[in-house]
N, C-alpha and C positions, 0 to 999 in steps of 0.2 A: 609535668615537669620534667623535663632532662636537660644532660650537660651534653655538647659537643665540643671537640675539638677540631677550628679548622687549622689548616696547617700554616696558614699567611700568619697566624695571630701567637705571641709568644705563650707556651704553653704556662709560666710560671706565674704571668701576671694578668691572663687572659683566657678567659673562652666563651664560645656560644651557650645562652639556654635558649631552647626553645618551648614553646608554652602554647599549649590548647584551648582553645576555649569554645562560646557557644558556637552552633552552628558552622562547628569543623573548621574554625579557622584558626592556624597556628601561625605565631608571630616568631620571627628569628631575630633576637636580641644579642648584640656583644657586650659583654662586662668586663668592665677592666678593673684591677682592684691593686692597690698599693699597700704596704704596711704603711700605716699610720692616717689614711684616707679612706674618707666613703667611696663605694663602687661609681663607678662612671658608667652610664649603659646609653647603648645607641640601637633604636629600630632600625634593621638592615632589611625584614623582607617581609612579607604575607603570603599566606598559603593556603588553599582551600583543600580541605581532604575531602576524600569520598564518601557520600550518602552511606551510612549504617547506623545499625541502632548503637551501639557505642563509638561515636565516630571523636576519637580521641589519638595522636600515635602515642607509641611506645618506646622509641629508640630513634636516633638519627647519625649519621657520620657522615662528612665534608669529603667528595673525593677529591684528591692533590690536583692540582693542575689541570682541572676539567670544568670550575665553576656551576660543580652541580652537587646537590644535596640528597640522599638517600636516607628515607627513613621508613618503619614500620610501623604499623596501628595495630589498635585491638581486634580488626576483624582479620588480621593476618594476612593483608597485602602488603605487599613492597612496592613504595613510590619514589619516583624520580622528578625532583622539582628544579629548575635553573635558581643560582646563586651568583651574586655579582657582589665584589668588595666595594664597588664604586656606587651602588646603591645606598638608601639608609640615609632617615635626618636625624642628626646630631640632637640631643636632648638630656644633658646631665642632668640626672636625680639629686644627687646630695653631693656636695661639696665642701668641704672643711678648708676654709678659706681664714686667712688674717682670725684663727680661732672662735671662726663662728660657724654654724651647722646650719644654716638658711638655703634653703634650696637656689641655686641659682637662676632656673629658668622655670618661673609660674606661668600655670595661664587660667586667668582668674574666670574662665569660662567656664574651665572643669576645675575644679581645686577637688572633687573625689578622685581623678583620674592621675594616675602616676604621668608625671611630665613627660615621660621617654615617650608614652603611647599618643600627647595630646595630637598630636601631626600624621599620626598614621593614616589618615585618610590622603593623604598624598602619595602613598604608597599603593600601585596598582598588588590586586589578588591574584598572584600565581595559580595555574592551575597544573596536574602532575604533565610531565611531559610523557612517562610511563608509567604502566600499573600493572603489575600483576596481582591479582583481586584473588582474595583468599590462599596465598601462596603457603600458609602454614597453617590452615586450618581456622574454626573459629576463635581457637585459645590466646592467639596473637602473634606477632614476634616480638621476643625479648631481647636479640640484641643486634646490630649491623658492624661488622668489621671492615678495616682495608684494611690486606697485605699484598704486596708486590701486584697490584694495579689492579687485582680482585677481591669481589665486593663477596662477601661472608654473614650470610643470616641463621639466624635460629630460632625457633618454637617450641612452645609448648605440645608438638605434635612428635619429638622424639626423633626429631632430623635435623640437620643442619646441609645449608646448601652452599652452593659455592655458583658466582654469577659475574658477568662480566658486562659492557657495556658495549656495544655498537649502534653506530649512528644514531646514540642519545636514544638508544634502547635498552632496558634490562634484559636478558639473556641468558637462561638458566643451564648450566654448562652439566652438574649432577648433584646427588643428592647423597648424604649418607647416613645413616643411623648406628651410633656409635658401638651402642649394648643394649641388650634384652633389658628392658626393665627402666631405662632411662629415660621416661616421658617428657620431664621439663627439662629442657636444656635452656640454661641461662647465657649463656657467656663462653665466648673461644678466647684463648691465648695462645699466641705462638711466641715459643721460647728460642732464644738464641741458639742453641744447638740443632735447632729444626725440629721439636718436637712439638704437635698440637696437641694441645690441653682445651678439654670440655668441662665445664662447669656447669652445673646442674644438680638437680632433687631427685634422690633413688627412693621412693618410699619416704621414709621418715628419715632420712639422712642428705646432708650436703654432700654432694663427689665431686671430687675431682679426676678425672679419666684420663688417661695417657693413648694419645691414639697411636703411638710410636709400638709401646708396649702391649697395647690392648689390655690394660687391666687396671684399677682401681689405686692412684695414686695417696688419696686421703679420703675418709670415709667416717664424716662427724655426725652424731646423732644430733639433732638440731629439733626435731618436730615435722620437717618436710614444709615443701611450699611455702616459703618467705618472700613476701615481696620485696620487702627492705632490707638489703642485706649487703656486705662487703668482705673480701676476702682478700688478703695479700699474702705472698711466700717470699722468704730470702732462704738463703743459702742457712742460715741458725736455727729459723723457726717457720710459722705461719700461723695467721691469726684472720679468724673467721669472725664476724659481729652481724647482728641480726637482729630485729624489733620482734617480740611477741606476748603478744596481750598488753602493749601497750611499755613495755620494759624493753631495754636494751641489753642484749648479752653477750658477752665476747666470750670467744674463745680462744686460747694460746695454747699453744704446743711445741715444745723445743725439738728441731729436728733429731732425728735418730739417725745412726750409721747403718746403711744396709748390709744387715748380713747374708741376704740373698743376693747369690752372683748364678747369673744366666751365661751358662755355656755355650750354648747355640739357641739365637731366638726360633722362634717356629714360626712359620709361614701362614698358618692357618691351623683350625682348632680341632679340624678333623681329615679325615684321608681327602688326601687329593686327588680328585677323579679325571682333570684332563689336562692339558700343559700345549700350549702351542710358542714357536719363536715368532718376534716379532720381527727381527733383524738384530743388526748389529750398530751399534754409535763408536763412530771414531774420536776420542778425545785427545787434544793434545798432551803428551805426558803421563797418560793414563794405556794399559792393557785394553784389549778388544772389550767392550763392553757389549754384553748380547741382552737381550731386552725379551723375556716370555710373560706369557697370562696362563695363570693356573685356573683354575675352578676345585670347588671343595664339597664338601658335604656340610660343611657349615655354613652355608647359602652366602658364599663370597665369593669373587671373583680378583686376584689380584695381578696387577702389575709389577714386576720386579724387574730388576736388572744383577745379572751375572757375570763376575768377573773371572775371570781364568787366574789372573795374578793372584787375588787376595782369596779364591774360592768361597767367597761369601754370596749370598743373596739376601740382597737388600730390598723390602718394597719400595714402589715409587705410591702406586695409589690401589686403594682397596674398594672397590664396588660391592656396595647391597642392597642393590635394588630386587634380589629373587625372594621370595619367600617361602624357596625350599632348594634343594640341594642343585649345583651346577654340575650338570651330567656331560657337557659340550662345550666347544669352542670354535670357531671359526671365522678367518681373516679374508676379508675381499681389499687386493692389491694389485696393481697395475697400472698400465698407462693409460686408462680413462677414469683412475681415480686420481681425485683432487685433493689435496690435503690443505694445511693451514699455511705451509710457505713452502718455499722449494727448499729449506733444510731440513735436514732431518726424518724420521722415521713416519712415518703417517699411513694409516689404514683404516678400516672401518673394520669393527670386530664385532662380532656376534655372540652370546650367551647363553645356553636354554637350558631346562633340566625338568625337574618336577613342576608339578600343577600345571602344566601345559604353557607355559610362561618364557619368553623370547624377549632378551633387551639387548639394543644395537647401540652401540657405542662410537663417535670418534676418537679415535687415539693420536697423540701426536708427541715426540719424543725426540728430543734436540739437546746437544751438550749443554752443560749448563756447568763451569769450571768453579765457581762461585761456592756452589752448594757442594753437601758431604759428599754426594753419589756421584757426582761429575754428571749426570742426567739429571733433566727436567722432564716430567710428562702432565700432559694437559689432555683431561677426560671430558667430552662432552656426550652427554646421553643424549641421542637421535631420535630414537621410539621403543616401543613396547607392545608387546603381543601377548592374550590371554585368552585360549579357546573357551573359556566360559564367559570372558568379557564379548567376544564376537557373537556368541549362541544368544545375549541378551537382546542384542541386535536384528536378529533374523527374524523375519515375517512367517508369521502362522508357526510358532516355534513351539502349539501346542502339539500340533499334529506330529512332532517330529519327534524321534529318542533323543533324548537328552545326552551330549556327548560326557562320558567317563570324567571327572572331575581330578581322578588322579591319573590320567593320562601323562606319560612321560617324555620329553625329546630325548631321545637314548644318541643322535648323532646328527650333525648338520656338515652341510657342504654348500660353498658360492659357487652359482654358475658363472664359469667364465664368458669372456669375451660376448657379451650383452650389447655393448656398444659398437656394433660397427653396422656396413652399408646396408647387409642383408636384413641387421633386427637394429634401429637405430632408435632407444631410447634411453632417456632420464633412468629409469626403471632398473633395479638391480635385484636379480631373483636368487631365491634361497632355497634348496631343498631340506627337508627334516624327515630322521625316521622316530616315527611314535612308538609307544609300547600299546596301543589300542589297534594296531596292526595296518597302521595307513601311511603312505607313503605323502609327505604335503610341501606344497611349493609355496611360498611367500614369495610378495614383492613388494621392493623398499621403495622411496622416493623419498629421499634425504634430503631435497630442499624441503618439502612439505611437513618434513617428518612424520611420513604413513607407513606401517608396515600392514601389509595386507595378504590374510590366505586367499591365492588366486585357484590353485586345483587341489585334488588328493584322489587317493585310488587305495582301497582295503582289499588290495588283489594277495597279499600276502594273509591275510586271516590269521595273522599272528603277530607276535612281537615284531617288529623291524628293528633289527640291531644297529646296524650301519651302511648309510648313504653314501656315494661319493661321484662328483660329478665329471666329465670330462665333455672336451670340445673335438670335434671331429672336422678339420677342415681337408676337404676336396682339393686334386689338383688346378679345377676352373677356380677353385677360392670359394665354392661352394661349403658353409658351416653347417653342423649339425649338432645342435645339444642333447648329451647323451647322458643317462643317467644308471649307476650302477645301484642295486639294494639289498642287503641280506639279512636274512629273519632267523629265527632262533632255530628251525626245522633243517638248517644248513644249506638252505636254498639262494642264490646270488641271480637276480633278475637282471636286464639290461632293457633299459626305455629309452625310446625315442620321443624326448619333450620336446622338441621345436617348436611344432605346431601350438601344442598348449601355451607355451610360452609368448608366441607372436598374437595368439589370440585373445588372451590376456595383457599383452602390452596393449590391442588395440581396444578392448572393454575399459582396460584402467586411465586411458589417455579420453575415449569418450565419455565415461563414466564420472568423472575428475576425483578420480582413485578411491570409489568405491566398487565395488560387484560380488554377483553370485558366485562361488568356487565352481569351477570347472570339473570334469571328471576327464582322468587322465584315461588315454588308450591302454590297452594291455601288453603286456612286455614282449620286445621281438623274440628274445631267447631265454631261457630259464636253466639254470645248470643246479643239479644237485650235486653240491660240491662237497658236504661234510653230512655226519651225521646225526649232528647237534649246532647248537646255534654258532654263528659266525660272530665271534670277538673283536676281530682286526680285519683291515681292507683297505689296499691302495692298488692304483690305476699307475702302470708309466709307460708312456708311450715311445716307442720303439724307432730309431732312423728310419725305418722303411714304413713307418706309417701306422704300424700294427700297436696293439696296444695287449700290454701284460698282467693279468688281475691276480693277484695274491691277496690270500685270504687265510686267517689262522679260526682255529676252533676252539668250542670247549674242550673235544677229546684231545686236544695235545698235537693233532694233524695240520699240513701246511697244504695248501693245494693252489696250484699255478694254472691258470690258462689263458692261451693266447688265440688272440681276437682280429677280425678282419673286418671292416667296416666296407660295404659296398654301395652306393647310390643308384636309385635309377631314377626314371623320368616320372615314377608316379608322384602321389601327394603325400605329404607328412610321414605316416611310420610303413605307409606302404610301399615307400619310395628307399625307405632304407632298410639294410640286410645284414642282418651279425652272422658269421661264419667260424666258429671254433676249430681252430687250426691245430692246435694242440692242448694236451691236458695231462698236468705232472701232479700226482697227490704224494705226498710224505706222513705216512701213518707214524705215531709215538714221534715224531718231530721233539716234542718236547714232555715232561712228564705232567706237567700241567696244563690250566685253558692259555692257550698263547694271545695273550693283550695286544701285543705290537707286530708290527710289519711294515716293512718298509724297503721297495725294488730301488736297490741304488741303481741297479746299470742293470742292461740285460742280460748279463752273467753273473750277476750278485743280486742276493740276497740277505735283508739283516729280518729277524727275528726275535722275540723276546717273549716270557711268560713267566707268569706265576711260580715256578720254579725257581726264579732268579736266575737264570741263563741269558744271557745276550747272544746269539748265535748265527754265525755268516755260512752263508750259503752259495756252491756254487751252481748254477744252472746249467746242467750239461743235457744234451738229446733224452728226453724221457725221464731222467731222472734229477734231482736235489743233491750234492755231496758235500757233506760236512767239512767246512774248513776251518773256524777255530770256536772257542767256546770261553767268554769272559762274563765270571760271575760277578753281578749288582750288589749294592746293599740296600736297596729298598722293596720292602716287604710288600705282598700283595699291589703285586704293580699292575696299573690301569689301564695306563697310555705310553705311545712311546713316537718323538717326533724326532727329523732326523736333517740334515741339513750340510751341504758342500763346502767346504772354503778350499780356495788357492792357496796355499803356501808363497813366501815371499821368492822361493825358489823354483816356483812351478808347481811343488807339488801338489796332488789333489788330495784332502783330507775330509772323512766324513765324522762328524758330529753327531751327536744324539742326547738325546735326556729324557728322560725314564722317571715318571710319577708315581703315586702311590699310596704307603706309608713314608709320606717322606720325597725327594726329590734328588736326581744326581744327573749329573751331564757325564759323558763319556768321550 
């Protein structure tokens, strides 16, 4: 048995009772109750649950204005059923009228059956419109909640999920694991101030977890894992009651004022390893709101908004799909990148890091004046990939050497311009620098939610730290996809991957999204730019169609080379020629590792280092001349991202965001 509250019934005097019976049949009963009178029951619908060993429902919720019912079952599945207010057969079970207690409706043919069920045969048995089988594992779904048009489900797998309804089908948008060890999540509660409270059992305690502050608000020792319990909280007290060994136990505690004051809330639990700016959202009555994504050693990625006026970073969404640290981020944005709608910021977003894991999401950020942050963020999980899972699907894998399970993705870069006349494909391609010495290319088909390894090369034979993809367009319109990779020996290699990408697109189309990885050709040019590892890399196209490649190293040096691309009439790499026109090196540009570098203009360069200096350089013929030095406050700098803004007076300004043991915008 479970109770639910249809939006069309007055909550004070009526509710819906859902009852699971033999053979997986679930009944929907509307129950009306008034003071001094017996309940009035009406059978509204009959539903059939999918076959499984334990065939009963555990929770349910009605979708407002949709005529649909969402319920979870003991097998961990989410089910969507049709429901209509007009259907149902009226049968009052008991009515107190004229001082009597006799049933008003009584079927002599079935005296042992409740009167409200005597005509249930007149109602058809409905089958599910949509089934997400075993979504929460074999331990069952514990609650279903509707909030702002989205569906939230919890389970005893330690995860809660956000779903939406599309064409009467349930679609999972994302999942989140609130904290380590909280495996038995029972319920979600949305507070008026915008916080999301997660209620559940952690070991032998009942826990109320705050998603906003990422901490336990209450921890009540109760023995843990109770199936019958209730919790209520008010500004003055909190009450928790449960059944234990047949006894009803009650816990009551008066609220105490918080003695701890948070001066500055943290964004992550550990070091921030990467940051990327998604863009800016213009909200009437507010200053420009910049939206960023950060990744951390705490295995989470965070979408946050940073206001120049309030100077506060406010998280919008937190993503916890990674099982190890998040080392790198990448966006796919452009004319061919279609989002949810015409308004707001929309992009495909990739995150990668330890355990050779890549996650892909679709982000949509729009203005929301009603919310505290003035920005609403919607996240849809698109696809994921892990090399060890790919290994398990390989044929004849016993003949091969298994990949290193500790492989880390150090850097990601999205191939621009794959939706062209020359290469017309719905697939997007992603390059990854890997700690096992390989450069890997992945293909993503968003519609099918597939992320596939399509090509790789172990040319570097050592840890690859950075990759950067760029697109070269010849005067005749012919395009070449080029890739730059840098390793721990200080070498920077340049590849033409146009051929492998086109071959991969054809193979994916013919094999319907599955293929054996291709081998990349040898690099066109390799430049020994540094004496040790390359920690930062950036490519900038000049107005003359040449490319400035800037890199920073562990030894504190900066290197710039000017490249020119020439296309012949040969095939693939044989038809592409790279010529190094100029090389400039600045030894000891910083006193520590150079972990961030950006070419702002052909004559202007920005670099950042672990020595906490942000330096602006003027690129002159044959040398780099320092222009200014700014000290920033973030220790152990991990990455730098830059963008330009045209002010109202027409003045061009450059902004940058730095991350490490903290986050700073300049």
